[in-house]
C-alpha positions as CSV (number, residue, x, y, z in Angstrom):
1,X,8.6,-26.6,-6.1
2,X,6.7,-25.4,-3.3
3,X,8.5,-23.4,-1.0
4,X,5.9,-22.7,1.5
5,X,6.0,-25.0,4.6
6,X,2.6,-24.0,5.9
7,X,0.8,-21.1,8.0
8,X,1.6,-20.3,11.3
9,X,0.4,-18.1,13.9
10,X,1.7,-14.8,14.7
11,X,1.2,-14.8,18.6
12,X,1.1,-18.8,19.8
13,X,3.4,-20.2,17.2
14,X,0.7,-23.2,16.6
15,X,1.3,-24.2,13.4
16,X,-1.2,-25.0,10.1
17,X,-1.7,-26.3,6.9
18,X,-1.7,-24.2,3.6
19,X,-5.9,-23.5,3.4
20,X,-8.3,-20.6,3.1
21,X,-8.3,-20.2,6.8
22,X,-7.3,-16.7,8.8
23,X,-6.9,-16.9,12.4
24,X,-5.8,-19.8,15.1
25,X,-8.4,-21.7,16.7
26,X,-7.3,-21.4,19.5
27,X,-5.9,-18.3,20.4
28,X,-7.7,-16.2,17.9
29,X,-4.1,-14.9,16.0
30,X,-3.5,-13.9,12.6
31,X,-2.0,-17.0,10.4
32,X,1.1,-15.9,8.5
33,X,2.8,-17.8,5.8
34,X,6.3,-20.0,6.7
35,X,9.1,-20.3,3.5
36,X,11.4,-23.1,3.8
37,X,14.4,-20.7,3.4
38,X,16.7,-22.9,3.4
39,X,15.2,-24.2,-0.1
40,X,14.8,-20.8,-1.1
41,X,18.7,-20.4,-1.1
42,X,19.8,-22.9,-3.2
43,X,17.0,-21.4,-6.2
44,X,16.8,-17.5,-5.9
45,X,20.0,-15.3,-6.4
46,X,20.2,-11.7,-7.6
47,X,21.7,-13.5,-10.8
48,X,18.2,-15.7,-11.3
49,X,15.7,-12.2,-10.2
50,X,17.6,-9.6,-12.8
51,X,16.9,-12.1,-15.8
52,X,13.0,-12.7,-14.7
53,X,10.4,-10.3,-16.9
54,X,10.3,-7.4,-14.7
55,X,7.4,-7.9,-12.9
56,X,6.3,-8.3,-9.3
57,X,6.7,-12.5,-9.8
58,X,10.1,-11.7,-10.4
59,X,10.5,-12.7,-7.0
60,X,7.9,-15.8,-6.9
61,X,9.6,-18.4,-4.9
62,X,9.2,-15.8,-2.2
63,X,5.3,-15.6,-2.4
64,X,3.1,-18.0,-1.4
65,X,1.3,-19.5,-4.2
66,X,2.4,-23.7,-5.3
67,X,2.2,-23.6,-9.1
68,X,3.2,-21.2,-11.9
69,X,1.3,-17.2,-11.5
70,X,-2.0,-17.3,-12.9
71,X,-3.5,-13.6,-12.6
72,X,-1.7,-9.9,-12.5
73,X,1.0,-11.1,-14.8
74,X,1.7,-7.7,-15.9
75,X,1.7,-5.7,-12.3
76,X,4.7,-4.4,-10.2
77,X,8.0,-3.3,-10.6
78,X,6.7,0.5,-11.0
79,X,9.0,2.8,-10.9
80,X,11.7,4.5,-8.7
81,X,12.1,7.6,-9.1
82,X,14.5,9.7,-7.4
83,X,12.9,13.0,-6.2
84,X,15.5,15.9,-6.7
85,X,13.2,18.4,-6.9
86,X,11.9,17.9,-3.9
87,X,15.2,17.0,-3.0
88,X,16.7,20.6,-3.1
89,X,12.6,22.1,-2.3
90,X,13.5,20.3,2.1
91,X,16.6,20.3,2.2
92,X,17.7,16.8,1.9
93,X,20.2,15.0,0.2
94,X,18.5,11.5,-1.8
95,X,15.6,11.4,-1.4
96,X,13.6,8.6,-3.8
97,X,9.4,8.0,-4.5
98,X,8.2,4.3,-5.2
99,X,6.5,5.0,-7.5
100,X,3.0,3.1,-7.6
101,X,0.6,5.2,-9.1
102,X,1.7,4.1,-12.4
103,X,3.0,0.7,-13.9
104,X,-0.2,-1.3,-12.6
105,X,-3.5,-1.9,-14.5
106,X,-5.8,-0.1,-11.5
107,X,-2.7,2.2,-10.1
108,X,-2.1,1.3,-6.8
109,X,-0.6,-1.1,-4.9
110,X,-3.4,-3.6,-4.1
111,X,-2.4,-5.1,-8.0
112,X,0.8,-6.6,-5.9
113,X,-1.7,-8.2,-3.2
114,X,-4.8,-9.0,-5.3
115,X,-2.4,-10.9,-7.6
116,X,-1.0,-13.0,-5.1
117,X,-4.5,-13.5,-3.8
118,X,-6.0,-14.5,-7.0
119,X,-3.5,-16.6,-8.3
120,X,-4.5,-18.9,-4.5
121,X,-7.6,-18.6,-4.9
122,X,-7.3,-20.2,-8.0
123,X,-5.1,-23.1,-6.7
124,X,-7.5,-23.6,-3.8
125,X,-10.3,-24.1,-6.6
126,X,-13.2,-21.2,-5.7
127,X,-15.5,-19.6,-7.9
128,X,-16.2,-16.5,-6.5
129,X,-13.6,-14.2,-4.8
130,X,-14.9,-10.8,-2.9
131,X,-13.1,-7.8,-0.6
132,X,-14.1,-5.2,2.4
133,X,-12.8,-1.9,0.3
134,X,-12.3,1.6,0.8
135,X,-11.0,2.2,-2.7
136,X,-8.2,0.7,-4.7
137,X,-8.4,-3.0,-3.6
138,X,-12.3,-2.9,-4.4
139,X,-10.5,-1.8,-8.3
140,X,-7.7,-4.4,-7.9
141,X,-10.2,-7.8,-7.8
142,X,-12.9,-6.2,-9.7
143,X,-10.4,-5.3,-12.5
144,X,-8.6,-8.7,-12.0
145,X,-11.2,-10.7,-11.1
146,X,-13.0,-10.3,-14.5
147,X,-9.9,-11.3,-16.7
148,X,-9.9,-14.1,-14.0
149,X,-13.2,-15.5,-15.0
150,X,-14.3,-15.0,-11.4
151,X,-17.9,-14.3,-10.0
152,X,-16.6,-10.9,-7.5
153,X,-18.4,-9.4,-5.0
154,X,-17.2,-5.8,-3.6
155,X,-17.8,-4.8,-0.4
156,X,-17.7,-0.9,0.1
157,X,-18.5,2.2,2.6
158,X,-21.6,3.9,0.7
159,X,-19.7,7.5,1.4
160,X,-16.6,6.6,-1.0
161,X,-15.6,9.0,-3.2
162,X,-18.0,9.0,-6.6
163,X,-14.3,8.5,-8.9
164,X,-13.6,5.3,-6.7
165,X,-17.1,4.1,-7.6
166,X,-16.8,4.5,-10.6
167,X,-13.5,2.7,-11.2
168,X,-14.9,-0.4,-9.9
169,X,-18.2,-0.3,-11.2
170,X,-16.8,0.0,-14.7
171,X,-15.8,-4.3,-14.2
172,X,-19.3,-5.0,-13.5
173,X,-18.5,-6.8,-10.0
174,X,-21.5,-7.0,-8.0
175,X,-20.9,-4.1,-6.4
176,X,-22.7,-3.2,-2.5
177,X,-22.2,0.0,-0.9
178,X,-22.8,-0.3,2.8
179,X,-24.5,2.2,5.4
180,X,-21.3,2.8,7.6
181,X,-17.6,3.3,7.7
182,X,-14.9,1.2,6.8
183,X,-14.9,-1.4,9.8
184,X,-18.7,-1.5,9.9
185,X,-18.2,-3.3,6.3
186,X,-15.4,-5.4,7.4
187,X,-17.4,-6.5,10.0
188,X,-20.5,-7.5,8.0
189,X,-17.6,-9.7,5.0
190,X,-16.6,-11.8,8.5
191,X,-20.0,-12.5,8.8
192,X,-20.7,-13.5,5.3
193,X,-17.3,-14.8,4.8
194,X,-18.4,-17.8,7.2
195,X,-21.7,-18.5,5.4
196,X,-20.4,-18.4,1.8
197,X,-17.8,-20.8,0.6
198,X,-16.2,-17.6,-1.5
199,X,-12.7,-16.6,-1.1
200,X,-12.4,-12.9,0.3
201,X,-9.5,-12.0,-0.5
202,X,-8.4,-10.0,3.1
203,X,-10.7,-12.3,5.1
204,X,-9.7,-16.1,4.1
205,X,-7.3,-15.6,1.6
206,X,-5.2,-12.5,3.6
207,X,-2.6,-14.5,5.0
208,X,-1.9,-14.9,1.0
209,X,-2.8,-11.8,-0.2
210,X,-1.0,-9.5,2.4
211,X,2.6,-11.2,1.3
212,X,2.1,-9.7,-1.8
213,X,2.9,-5.9,-0.9
214,X,6.5,-7.5,0.0
215,X,7.9,-6.9,-3.2
216,X,7.6,-3.0,-3.1
217,X,10.3,-3.8,-0.8
218,X,12.1,-6.4,-2.3
219,X,11.8,-3.6,-5.7
220,X,13.0,-0.4,-3.7
221,X,16.3,-3.0,-2.5
222,X,17.2,-4.4,-6.2
223,X,16.4,-0.8,-7.9
224,X,19.0,0.9,-5.3
225,X,21.6,-1.4,-6.7
226,X,20.8,-4.3,-3.9
227,X,21.2,-2.0,-1.6
228,X,18.8,-0.8,1.4
229,X,18.1,3.0,2.3
230,X,18.3,4.7,5.7
231,X,14.7,5.6,5.9
232,X,11.6,4.4,4.2
233,X,7.9,5.9,5.0
234,X,5.2,4.2,4.4
235,X,1.4,4.9,4.2
236,X,-0.6,2.9,7.2
237,X,-4.0,1.7,7.3
238,X,-4.7,-1.9,8.2
239,X,-0.5,-1.9,9.4
240,X,-0.5,-4.7,6.5
241,X,2.0,-2.9,4.1
242,X,4.5,-1.8,6.8
243,X,4.7,-5.3,8.3
244,X,5.4,-6.3,4.9
245,X,8.4,-3.9,3.5
246,X,10.2,-4.7,6.8
247,X,9.6,-8.7,6.3
248,X,10.8,-8.3,2.7
249,X,14.3,-6.4,4.2
250,X,14.4,-9.2,6.4
251,X,13.8,-12.0,4.1
252,X,16.7,-10.7,1.9
253,X,18.9,-10.1,4.8
254,X,18.2,-14.0,4.9
255,X,19.0,-15.4,2.0
256,X,22.0,-13.0,1.4
257,X,20.9,-11.3,-1.3
258,X,21.1,-8.2,1.1
259,X,23.9,-7.8,2.8
260,X,24.0,-5.1,5.1
261,X,20.0,-3.9,7.1
262,X,19.8,-1.2,9.0
263,X,16.7,0.9,7.6
264,X,14.9,2.3,9.9
265,X,11.4,1.7,8.9
266,X,8.1,5.0,9.7
267,X,4.8,4.6,9.1
268,X,2.8,7.8,8.4
269,X,-1.2,8.3,9.4
270,X,-3.8,10.9,9.2
271,X,-4.4,12.6,11.8
272,X,-8.0,12.0,11.8
273,X,-7.0,8.3,11.4
274,X,-4.4,7.7,13.7
275,X,-4.4,4.7,15.3
276,X,-1.1,3.5,15.6
277,X,0.6,6.9,15.7
278,X,-1.0,7.5,18.3
279,X,-0.5,4.5,20.3
280,X,3.2,4.6,19.3
281,X,3.0,8.4,21.1
282,X,1.4,7.2,23.7
283,X,4.4,4.6,24.4
284,X,1.5,1.5,24.7
285,X,1.4,-1.5,22.6
286,X,-2.3,-1.0,22.6
287,X,-4.2,-0.2,19.5
288,X,-7.7,1.6,20.4
289,X,-10.3,2.2,18.1
290,X,-11.0,5.0,16.4
291,X,-13.6,6.7,14.1
292,X,-12.3,7.9,10.9
293,X,-12.8,11.7,10.7
294,X,-10.2,12.2,7.3
295,X,-10.5,13.3,3.4
296,X,-7.6,10.3,3.4
297,X,-10.1,7.0,2.7
298,X,-8.2,4.8,1.7
299,X,-6.6,4.2,5.3
300,X,-9.6,5.3,7.3
301,X,-9.6,1.6,8.6
302,X,-10.5,2.7,12.5
303,X,-9.4,-0.3,14.3
304,X,-6.3,-1.8,12.0
305,X,-5.8,-5.5,11.7
306,X,-2.2,-5.5,11.9
307,X,-2.2,-2.3,13.8
308,X,-0.1,-3.9,16.7
309,X,2.2,-5.6,14.5
310,X,2.8,-2.8,12.2
311,X,4.3,-1.0,15.9
312,X,5.9,-3.9,16.4
313,X,8.3,-3.5,13.2
314,X,8.7,0.3,13.5
315,X,10.5,-0.2,17.0
316,X,13.0,-3.6,15.5
317,X,13.9,-1.0,12.9
318,X,14.6,1.9,15.5
319,X,11.5,3.9,13.3
320,X,8.9,6.3,14.2
321,X,5.6,6.8,13.6
322,X,4.0,10.3,13.0
323,X,0.0,11.7,11.3
324,X,-0.9,15.0,10.1
325,X,-3.5,16.7,9.2
326,X,-6.3,17.4,6.2
327,X,-4.7,20.7,5.0
328,X,-1.4,19.1,5.6
329,X,-2.3,16.4,3.1
330,X,-3.6,18.4,0.5
331,X,-0.2,20.9,0.5
332,X,2.2,17.6,0.1
333,X,-0.6,16.5,-2.4
334,X,-0.2,19.9,-4.6
335,X,4.2,19.7,-3.3
336,X,4.0,16.6,-4.9
337,X,3.1,17.4,-8.0
338,X,4.8,20.7,-9.0
339,X,8.0,19.3,-7.8
340,X,8.4,15.5,-9.5
341,X,5.4,15.7,-11.8
342,X,3.8,13.0,-9.9
343,X,0.2,13.1,-8.6
344,X,-0.4,11.3,-5.9
345,X,-4.2,10.6,-3.6
346,X,-4.4,11.4,-0.3
347,X,-2.9,8.0,1.0
348,X,0.4,9.5,-0.8
349,X,-0.3,13.0,0.7
350,X,-0.1,11.6,3.7
351,X,3.2,9.6,3.2
352,X,4.7,13.4,2.0
353,X,3.5,15.5,4.9
354,X,4.6,12.8,6.9
355,X,8.1,12.9,6.0
356,X,8.2,16.4,5.6
357,X,7.0,16.2,9.8
358,X,9.6,13.8,10.6
359,X,12.3,15.8,9.3
360,X,11.4,18.9,11.0
361,X,11.1,16.5,14.1
362,X,14.8,15.2,13.7
363,X,13.6,12.0,13.7
364,X,14.6,11.3,10.0
365,X,17.7,13.2,9.3
366,X,18.0,15.3,6.1
367,X,21.4,13.0,4.9
368,X,19.8,9.8,5.0
369,X,18.7,7.8,1.2
370,X,15.0,8.3,2.2
371,X,12.3,6.3,0.2
372,X,8.5,7.2,0.4
373,X,6.1,5.0,-0.7
374,X,3.1,6.4,-2.7
375,X,0.8,3.6,-3.5
376,X,-1.7,5.1,-5.9
377,X,-3.2,7.3,-8.0
378,X,-4.5,11.4,-7.6
379,X,-7.4,10.8,-10.4
380,X,-8.4,8.2,-7.7
381,X,-9.5,11.1,-5.5
382,X,-9.2,14.2,-7.7
383,X,-12.4,15.7,-5.2
384,X,-10.3,17.0,-2.2
385,X,-8.8,19.2,-4.6
386,X,-11.5,21.3,-5.6
387,X,-11.4,25.1,-4.9
388,X,-7.5,23.9,-3.7
389,X,-6.0,24.4,-6.5
390,X,-4.5,27.2,-8.6
391,X,-6.9,29.5,-10.8
392,X,-7.6,28.7,-14.3
393,X,-7.4,32.0,-16.5
394,X,-10.4,31.9,-19.1
395,X,-10.4,34.1,-21.7
396,X,-12.4,35.3,-24.8
397,X,-10.3,34.0,-28.0
398,X,-8.8,36.8,-28.9
399,X,-4.8,38.3,-28.3
400,X,-6.1,41.4,-26.6
401,X,-7.5,38.4,-23.7
402,X,-4.6,36.1,-23.5
403,X,-2.3,38.9,-22.8
404,X,-4.6,40.7,-19.9
405,X,-4.7,37.4,-18.8
406,X,-0.3,36.9,-18.9
407,X,0.1,40.3,-17.2
408,X,-2.1,38.6,-14.1
409,X,0.2,35.7,-14.4
410,X,3.5,37.7,-14.7
411,X,2.5,39.6,-11.3
412,X,1.9,36.2,-9.4
413,X,5.3,35.3,-10.5
414,X,4.1,31.7,-12.5
């Protein structure tokens, strides 16, 4: 049964059929999937969801596919970890980590959006998929595309971390490194998408691709016992993830699956690429593009496509935006690792550091039940910690040498 009624422009409201298009031909606004919620309400309930396999597809009626899932069948339903040690360290009451560093095939939340995008590409009959990426999306399209039998073209900034390049090329896609930042790569891909009949997951398939991010919001509610938290902190690159987490909560409320919704959504950015946070602090809806300069390369989108909509979601929920320095990002990565045993990439460091900053500013109450979205594994960006970790104690293979090292360890209180 089909639950998607069509596509609708987020600006002027014009409606379009379900096709691989992404922009309104009248006002050039972005298109978004529109659902038949009355029909979904009859098909989907808490009990129905709970009986299904623990993957993102347990919410399939709220995802923009017509048939059964075809790609990413093992993605989703990542752990929601109660961060008791970090909560104690920060002096907060109840803190959770939505941990997308594990359980996904390529160890980031991008497995969610790609599962939906490539399933839709199959439905549309494409044989080639492509993307512009700062790393995680490249990994997911490369891996899932390989398993699904697609020809793949992956476009990345040439300055991307070597570990992220390796994590894509191992699947043997056509990997194209472009001299320039992500925004340069994205502009080029828009030109290519207009000429070649490929499924560009974050261009012509974007209205479908972006919906996969909602599953983080669905899972948070279910894993909290069908309750929404007081606060959710979400890292922002294009701003799409934040808007979809908020949309997920509102959809569950509309369907009656969620009884109450008083959650505040908070956006997190690196100061070296913070166009959405800057606009929020300046009290404007105008997102002014910036040239990225941050270690958080997975968030380094200087001209965020969904920046305006992320701002609106934050304001609608009563939340806020914040940004943090590279030093704060690194400190937060190490803090999360040593308190909760979770190794996050730089985007997760941004989330944790911004949460700490929002606490200090009094924008998030220490009594709140808060969820931090940690979206990717630290092994993807381990280079940023070179020279910034604890000392390695090198010894000779004898007891005396070890005990000399032990003396130094005890002196440092470790």
